[in-house]
N, C-alpha and C positions, 0 to 999 in steps of 0.2 A: 323544552324542561318539562318538566314530567310533572309538576302541581306548583300552583299558585296560590301562597295564603295572605289571607288579608284578614284583619280582625278589629279595625274601624280605632288603628291605634294602639289598643290595648295588647300587650305581649301575655303569649300563652305558655301555660309550663309545657312539657316535656308529657308528662302525663293527660295534658289535655289534649295534646296535637296526638299523641297515641289512639286515644280515646275516638277522635274526632276522625282519625282517618282511618280507624276501622269501623267506624258508622258509614263512611264514605266505599268501605269498601278499596280504599288505596292503601297500597304499599309502596311510595315514592322515596328513590333515596336522593334526590335532587330538586329541590325548590326553588322558586323566585322569591323574593320578598319586595312586596308592592308597600313603599313608604306614604302615607297620606302626605297631601299637597299641604297641611297644616304642620308639619312636623319636619318641615324642610325650608330651606330659604336659598333665594334665586336670585340672579345679578348676570348683566353678560357686564364680557370685560372685553378690554383688546390687546393683544399682545405681540411684539415684533413676532414676524415667520420668522421660524426656525425649527430646526427637526423635533419630532414627536417627545422625547425623550429628553433634548433640553427646555422643550414649552413645557413640560407635565414641573419640571426642579424652578424656571422662574412662577408658576403656578402655584408651587407648595410655597414659596417667598412673599409673594403676595398674599397668602390667607391672612397674617395675622393683622392688615391692613384693609382687607375688605370682611372678613367672616364676623357674624354677632359672634362667636366665641375664640378662646385663644386656638391657636393651631392645633396644636398636639391633643386637643377634647372635640374635633369637629372629623367627621368623615364627609367626603370630597366627590365628586365627580362632573364631568364636562362633556357638553355635547356642541361640536364647531358645528361654526355657523356659517362664517365667510372665509377664506383664504387668499389675499392678496401675494404680490412680492415682497411688501414692508410690515403687512398686517396679518394678524389672526384675530378673527373676531369669537369666541365661544361664551356659553351657556355656562355660567358656573353653577352648579348645585351642592347646598350645603347640607347636614344633619347632623346632632350631636352624636355622636361614637359610641357614649353610654347606652343609648337608646337603640341604637345599630348594633353592637355587640351584644344588650340583651336578646333582641332578636334573632338575630343567628348561631349565639350561645344555645337558645331553648331549640331551633331548628337540630341545632349540633349535637347535643342532649336526649333526643328522639329518634338519632341516627337516619338525620335528612340535610345533608348536603344544599347548603344554601349557596349557590354559583354567581346569584345575579341580586345586587339591592336595588330594586327603580326606585321611581317615583308614577301614582298614578295615574295624575294630569299627564304627563310627559309621555307615560308609553301609550295613554289613549292620543295625545295628540298625532303620536307619530304612525299609532297604526289607523287611525282616520285619513290620517296623509296618505299613506301606501297605498289605501283602498280607493281613494279620489272623493273621499267625501268631504275635501276642503278645501278651499279657493287657493289657486296657485299663482296670484296675479303680485301685481307690486304697492297694493293698497298692504295698509293695515287694518287686519280682520283679529277679531278676538272669538276663542271658544270660552264658552261657557260651560263646565263640567259641574253635576248637580250629583251628590252622594248623600251617604244618610249623615245629617247635622254637619254640612259643608260644603262650601263650594272652591273650584279651582277657575281660574283665570287663566288663562294662556294666550298672549298677543304674538300675533305671525304674521311675516310678510315671504313672498315666494318661497311659502311655506317650511319656512326655519322661524322655531320658537325666539320669540325676543326678551319676552318678559311673561315671569309667572308668577301671580298671586292667589294666594287661597285665605280662607277665611270661613269664619261659624256661620251658623245661618241656621235660625229657631223661628220657624212659623214667618206671618206677616211681616213684623218689625224687622226679623231678619234680612227677609226678601228686600226689602224696600233698604237696606243699607248696602246689601249688597249693589244694587242697582247704584246707588251712589259713588261706592266706592268705584264699578266699575266706568263711572262717568270721569271719576278722579282720575284714576291710574290710566284712561285712554289718552286723555289728554295729558299726562306727565310721559307717555309711551310716545307720544307724537312728536312731543319736543326734546327726546334724549334721538328719536332715529328718524332717519329721512326716510318720505315715503309721499307718494302720489295720493294722501286721499285716505280717508276713513270710508274701510270697508264695511264688511256683513258681521251680524254677533250671529256663530252657530251653536244653540242650546243641545246638547246633550244628556240623558239622563245615565244617571250610572245603572239603574235598574227599573223594572216593569214599573214595581211602586213608584216612581219618584216622577215618573213621566206627566201627572198633572201638575207639579211643583215645575218641572220646566216649560212646560206650556206659559204656566204663569208669568216668566220670567221673558217668555218670549213676546207674551201681549203686554206685560207692560215695556216692553224697549221699543214696541212697534215696527212699522214695516222693512225695517231693517235687520229683522231677526229671524230665524226658522230654526227650528227642532230637525236634527237628525235622531231618524229611527232606527235602532238596528232590530233586527227581528231576533232574540235572542232572551232566554230567559236567565243564565250566566249574566254577573254583573258583567261590564264590558271592561273596566279598569282589567278584571281577572285575563276576561281574553285577550286582552292587549297585553298584558306584561307576558305571556306567555307565548306570542308569537315568538317565533325566531328572529333572529336580527332586523327588531324594530328599530333601535335603538343601542349607540353604544355606551350610554350612561352606567353606572356600575359605580353605586356607594361602598361597597365590599372595603371594607379597611384592609391593609394592605398587610397586618399579619393573620387576617383570614386568607389572605390572595397565598401569602408566602407560605399556610399551612396547606391551602389546597393544593400548588405546588408540586410540596415534598408529599403531599398523598398520592397524590398524580404519578411523580413518578417513582414514587416504593410500587405503585400498582402495575407500573409498568415495569419496574424492575423483577417485580415477584412475576410476570405474564412470560419474562422473554427468560427467568431463571425455569420455570417450567416448560416453557418451550424447545428450551438448548436439554433439558432433562426426559422431554419426551423423544427429542432428535437424538439424545445419545441413546436411549432405550431401544430407538427405531434400530439405531446403527447396530447396537448388542447383540436385538436381535435377527438382523439380517445376515452378522458375521455370525452367527452361534446357526442360523440355516443353511448357507452356505458350507462349514465347516462339517455339520450334519450330511449335508447331501454328499461333498468331496470327501469323506468316512467312507459311506453308503458307496459309493461308486469305487474309493480304492478296494472295499471288502468285495464288491461283485467281479473288480478284476482278480483279485485273488481266486475266489472261487472259481471262475472260467478259466484261469493260470490252472488250478487244480485239475480241474476236470481234462485240462488239453493235456496234461503231464503224459498219460500213462501213450495217450496215442503220439506224440512227440517222440517218447523215449523209444517205439516200437518202431517210428518210422526211422528214428537213425540207427538203428539197429538192422533196417532193411538196408539200407541206403551203403551199411559197413558191406555187409553181406554183397550186395552187389559189387561194390568196389572191388571187392576180393576175387569174387565171381570173372568179373573183369578184366580184372589181372590176369586173371587165369587162362582167358581165353584172346588175350594177348599174346600173338607171338613176334610181335616185333623184336621184344627183348628175350627169346626163348634160348635154350642153354647150346640149342642146334646154332642156332645163328650167331652166338657168340663164338662158339668155336670155328666153326666157318669162317669168321673173319678174323679171328686170330692168327690161323693156318694159314691164311692170303698171308697174312702179311710177315709171318716168321719166316725168317733167313732160314737155309735149307741147314746149314752149319751148327744150325742151335737145336737141340733134343728138350721135348715137352715131357716134364716126368711127373707134376701134378698138375690140377684143375679143379677146383673148386668155385661152385658157381652159385650163389644166393639173388635169386629172382630180384629186379628192378632194383639191387644195392649194390650186391659188389662181384667182383668175379678175381681170385687168387690164384695164382701162375707158379707154379718153378719148374725152374730145366736149366741146361748146363751147356755147356759150347765148350769148342779147343780157344777160339781165338773173342777174345772181351769186347771189340770194335763191332764183333757181332751183336752183343747183346745191349751196346749203347743202340745199335740202330734200329733193334725191334723195339725198343723203349719208346722211340722219336715216334716210328712209326704208329705205335700206340697211340702216343699223344698227338697224331694227327688223325685218327679214325674219328669220324661222328656220329662213333656207337661210344664212347669213353669221353665224359666230361672230364675226367680227373687220371691220372696214372700217378702212380706211388711208388718207388724201389724199395725196399726193406732192406736188403741187400744184397750184396755182388761178391763172393768169395772166391778168390784163385786159388788153384792148385797146380803145383808143378811139378810133371813127370819125370822122371829120374832118367838119365838114358842109359841103355842097356848096356854099352860100349864103358 
């Protein structure tokens, strides 16, 4: 998370939050609210083992019988402890919803998103357990967390919290009352939970200034107590609450979670729309660039065609001239050759009266004969000649010469 805000149980206004963030040169959009242990109530519960969604439904139904306030007036969360085939043990944490809403609303007004509402003592316990600073055996141990004006007791075994107590502590009289409550709570917890004997008391001060008081608790308890010292100037509860994946506990009410989900979906939709818009604009830009390149290529080809048009026309004219000259030089189908072929095919009795020759096109013949069968024979010879592709007869008039007698 970006920031952890804790103010000893007092709710800060949006203006105060803005001022604090400005002084710290921090502009965070997300935050963790670390509730004080004195503002919460904890109890260990056993429920039938089932799906997570059904487990939460059973927990909601059980709130009316175990919570100190009506179910609709509390914000709650839980920490899983043990799970067997038939039973699931969990630590239920409850806080007044009005108090949580007040804190979350103040942050929301300052445009800071409170994504997690945790408890300082439990956050510190999980933080120390993850750093292997706490015993991890079958015995029942206790963590005494000394804060400004209050102390938190976390009883644990196998690195899992089983009971949490918080109380005010002011001066020497308060210290003695805490030690007496510690003895009673330890006995009660031993009675409620199976264990293999009493373990050690681990005392930790939330800030450097509270270390002398933590040492007094250690000395008053005896040799079974020791102080945990972390080299940090910042409050340990703030460091613990800001550590990622320290605990699954979150007291954020459902209406705020729904608001967070809606905001997340809205941001995701906006980002998706922006991405699609950018993709569309990119596609349009690529299309426009391709179209411009295509038009430029067309203009280039048109200019090249215009440049090559005069040489092309000149080449075609030259080709036609060469073809005409070739035809003139070709003697295969000359008038002399055609006339020679016709003379060789013409019968003796047929007289040629007219000869019209068009090179490479056609030959027109006119003649006369006294025997019509000679004309028919001549036409047949022309049709069989390889020199002529087709023979067409225009007319064959017949004239009779009168007898002199």
